N, C-alpha and C positions, 0 to 999 in steps of 0.2 A: 749248948748249941753253938755250932760254928758260925762266926760272924757273917760269913759269906752266904750262909743258908738262912738268915733271919727273915728274908723277905721273898725274893724270887731269884732263881739262879739256873744256870745250865750246867749239867754234868756232862763232861766230855770223856768218854771211855776210850783211852788210848789203846787198851788191849783189843777193843773192837776195831779200831783203826788199823792195827797191825794185822788182825784177821782179814780185813777187807783187802789190805795191801797184798797179802800172801795169796788170797783167793784170786785176785786179778792177775797177779804175776803168773799164777799156775795156768792161766788161759793162753799164755804167750810162749813163743819159742824162748829157750834159755838165753839166746843171744839178744833178744829184744830188750831195749832200754825202757825204763819206767820214768815218766815225768809226772810228778804229783802236782795237781793244780791247786794252789793255795791262794788264789785271788779272792777278793771280797772277804778278807779276814778268814780265809779258809772256809768259805761258805758259812760264815758265822761261828765257826768252831774255835777260832783263835789262831792266827797265822803263825805266830812264833812257836807256840807249843806244838802245833801240828807239823811244822817244818822241821823242828828238832827231832820229833819222833820219826818222821820219814827219812831224815838224814841218817839217824841211827839204824833204821831198818835196811838201809842200802839203796834208797831211791837215787837214780842217776841224775835227775834233773828236777827242778821246781819251776813253776811258772806263775806269774802274777799278771795283773791287768795294767799296772802303771808303775812309774818310777818310785813314787812314795812307798808303795807296797814292797818293792825290791829293797829299798834302802832300810826299811824297818827290819827286814830279815838280816841284812848285812850288819846293821848296828847291834843286832842281838847275837851276833857271832856265827850265823849260818854260813858255812863255807861251800855248800853244794852249788853247782852251776844254777843260775837263775835266768829265765827268759821272760822278757816283758812282751806280752801278747798284743798289747795295744800300742798307741802312739806316744812317743816321748817328744816334747818340744825340742827342736834342734839345738836351742841354746843350752840344753842340759846334756849334750853329748859328753862333756867332760866328766860328768858324774858317772855315766856308764863306763867310761874308761877307768876312772879312779877306783871304782868298786867292783870291776870285773863282772859286769852285768851284760848279758846278751840282749840285743834289740831286734824286734821284728821289723822287716823292711817290706813294704807293700807297693812301692812305686819307685820309679827311676830317680825322681827328684830327691826323695829322701835318701836314697843310696848315695847320690852325688854329694849331698850336704854332709852326711856322716863320713864319707870318704875324705872330704876336705878337713873335717874336724880331727879325724884319726891321723891323717898325714901331718897336720900341724902339730899334733901332740907327740908324734914320733912313736906311737905304739898302735898295734892293730886293735880294731873293735870287732868283737864276735857278733855275727848277725845270722838270723834265720830269715829266709825269703818266704813271704806269704803269697799264695796263689789263690785267686778267687775263682773257684770252679762252679759256683752256684749259690753261695751264701749272700752275695751282693753287699758285702760289708767292707772289708779291706782286702787288698792284694792285687797283684797283676791279673787283669781279666783274662781268663783262659777258657772260654767256651769254643765251640767248633769254628765260629766265625773270626775268632781273635787268636787262634793258636800260634800262627806264624808271627804275629806282632808281639805276643807274649814272649816267645822264644827269643826274638830279636832284642827286646827290652831287657830280659833277664841276662842275656849274653853281655850286653853293654854294662849292666850293673856288676856282673860277676868279674869283669875285667878291671874294675876300678881299684886303685891302690888303697891300702890302709884297712881293708875290710877282710875279715876272716869268715868266709861263708861256711858255717858249720852245718846248717840245716836248711831244708825246704819243706813247707807244709801247706796244707789246706784244711778247711773246716767244713764238715757236713752239716747241711741245713735241716735234714729230716731223717737222720739215721734211726730214730726211734719210731718212724711211722711209714716210710716210703722206700722200700728196697730198690725199686727201679730208679728213682731219682738219685739215691745214694750211689748206686753202681754207675750211673751216668757221670756223677761228679768224680768218682774214683777213676773211671776210665779216662776222663779228661786229664786228671793228675798224672796218670801213668803215661799218657800220650805225650804230655809236655816233658816228662822225665826222659822219655825215649828221644824226643827231638833235641833236648839239651845234650844228652849223651852223644848223639851223632856229631855235635859241635865240640865234643871234648869237655863238656861241662857236667860235673857231678858234684854231689853233696854227701858228706859222711852220714848225715842223719835225715832220713825221709820219714815224715810222720803226718798222720791224718786222723787217727782213731781216738776220739774222746769216748766218754762212757758208753754211749749207745752202740757205737761201732766196735768197741772192745768186746762187748757182750754179744753182739749180733753177727759181726762180720770179721772172722779171723783173718781173712785175706787182706784186710786193710791195716793190719798191725805194722807191717813193714819193719822199720828199724827202731821205732819207739812208739809206745802208747802214752796217752795223756789223760787218764781218767780224772774226773772231777766229782760229780755227785755220787758216783758209785763208790768212790773211796770213802765217802762219809756214810755209806750203808744204805743208799737209796737207789732204786731203779729209775732210769730216765722216764719210763712209761710202764703202765701195767702190762702184764703178760711176759715179762722178762725174768721172772723169779726162777725159772728152770735153768737159766744160763749159769748161775753162780750164786752160792749162798752168801749173802751180804747181811751185815748186822748194823742197825742204826747206831751212830756214834754219840749223838746228842740226845739227852733227855732234858726237857724244860720243866722245871718244877717251881712250885710256890708253897706258901705255908698259910694255913687258915689264920686270919687275923682276928676274927670274931664270929660268933654264932648267935643268931637272933631268932627268937620265936615270934612269928608274925601271923596275924589272923587272916582268914580268907577275905578277899576284897581289897587287900593292900596292893598298891601299885609299887613296882620295883624299878628303880633306876631312871635315867633321863628319858623324857618323852612319855613316861608311863606306858611303855609299849607292852608291858607284862603286868597283868593283875592276877594275884594268887587266887586259885580256884578252891583252895582248901587251906586250913590252918597248916603252916609250913615252918620248917627249920631252914634258915637261910644262912649259908656260910659266906663270909666276905673274904675274898682273896686279894692280896696286894699286888695285882698284876693287871695291866691294861695296855691300851694301844701304844703308849709311850715306851713300853717294853718290847714292842713288836708283836703283841697279842692282838690280832686284828679285831676291829669294831664289827667287821662282817660276821664274826662268830656269835654276835648277840642273838639270844633266844634260840640258839641252834646247836652249837657244839657242846660236848660233854667233857668233863675232866674226871680223873680218877681220884677218889678220896677213900682212904682205907681200902676195902675190897669192893667198893661200889662205884657206880657211875653217877655223876652229879651234873645235870644239865644246867647250862648258863641261863640265868633269869634276867630278862631285860637287856639293856644295852651295856656293852663293855665300855667302861669309862677310861679316862686317860691313864689312871694309876690303879684302878681297882675294878673288880667285877664280882657279881654275886652268883652263887650256885645253890641249887636245891639239894639239901642233904636230908630231907624228911625221911627217906626210906633207907638211910644208912645209919645204923645204930652207933651211938657213942661219939659222934664227931665233936671235937672240941678245938678251941684255939690252940695253935701250935702243931696241929696235924699237917702232914705233908700232902700236897695235891700235885698230881702229875698232869701237866698240860699237854706235852708231847712225850711219847715214850713207846714202849713195846705194846701196851694195851690201847692207848689212845694215840693213834699214829699221826704224824705230821701230814701224811697223805690225805687223811680224812679231813683235816682242816683246810688243806689246799683245795680239795674238791668242793667243799662247802663255800669257800671264798672265790671259786671260779678262777683259780690260779694254779701254780705248780709249787711243789715242795721246795724247790730252789729258793723261791722268793721268801717263803716263811722262815727258812733257816737263815738266810742272809739278813732278814729284818729283825732278828733278835738284837735288841739295842745294846749299845755299849754300857749302859748302866746295869745290865744284867751280868753279874760276875760269872765267869767260866771257872768251874772247878774240875781239875783234871784227875782222873782215876787211872791207876795202872800204868802201863807203858814201861819204857826202859829206865825211866827216872830222869832222863835228860829233858823230857818235854813237860814234866809236871811243874805246876806252880807258875807257869808263864802267864 
C-alpha cells in the first residue's frame, strides 16, 4: 500500500486537467491568451503541481489571490507570468518587483503608491487595472453615473511613472445566471475602453471572462480568458454541460479502517442521531470534517465502496465517519471508498450542504495528501 493512500487522499488527474485546458482553449480564437486561475491552492488541487502542468501545456498566464500564493509558485521555479488578483499591502511592492509578479490596481491611491515604489527601485512594475462594472468588490467604479470620473481617474493612473500597464479587466457577478446583467457589465467595460481609447489610452490585454463567461458568452473573451472552476472539470452552474466536455480532476478517497456487525437498535455516532433499524454491517472511514468532509453530510450523503453506494450513518466526526455497507457484499478493512468522484459527485455534496462545489474543493484540508496522476511529468509529485 502506498503510504499516502493509507488513510484519506485526493487523486489529482493531470491528464484530465490537460483535457480541460485544451477543451477551453478550443472555445476561443487562436490569438486569445489563456490565464489559468490557481488561487486557493488551485481550488484545492495543489497550486505548484497544477501551475507546472499548465506552464508545460502552454498557458500564457497564471493568477492567484495574494502575494504568498505568487511567491510559492516562484519559489517552486514557475516562470510563467503571474497576476495577483487581490490586494497586496504596499510595503511589499519590493517583492512584486524582485519576483516579476504583476499586481492588480483598483484605485488611484494604490497606483500612486506603487508608482513611487517602482520609481524608487528604478525598474517598472507590471500592473493590470481593475474596473468595477457591477461586482462591487474591487476596482475603479464604472457604472453609467461614474463613467466620466472613471475615465479621468484611469487616465491619471495610466500617466504615472514606473508602472507598466499590461492589462485592464473586470469581473462578472452573475455570468452563470443573468445574461442581461452580464451584458450590462460587459457594455460598461467596452464603453470605458472606448472612452479611454479616445484619450489615447490602450492596454495590450483586455480580459473579463472567467469560467461562466468563457462557456456562455464568446463575445466576452477579448484578449484573454481566465477560467478557474472549469479548468478543474466543473461547470459553474447546472445546465452548462452542453457547452464543453469537462472532466473532474479531483477524486477524494478514503480507506475502510474497520467493519463492525452491529445489532438493530444501536445508536451510531455523536448525538445518537441515527439508530439502526436492522442488524447492520457498518464500515468506519478515517475521514471527517477536519479533512474538509462536511459535517452537513451526516445521515445524508453516500460514498462508493466496491460497486455499491453506502449511506453515511449518524454524524460525521472530526476524523472519522461511519457508513452502512450491509447491502454491499464482502466489504473489509482496507477497501477503497470514493467520497467524491465520477459516481459520487462533488456537486451532489454541495447541493446537500447548501453551497457550491468551489467551497468543497477548496476545503479539502492540507492534511489530505494530493497524489498526482498522469500529466507531462513536470507536475507530478509536487
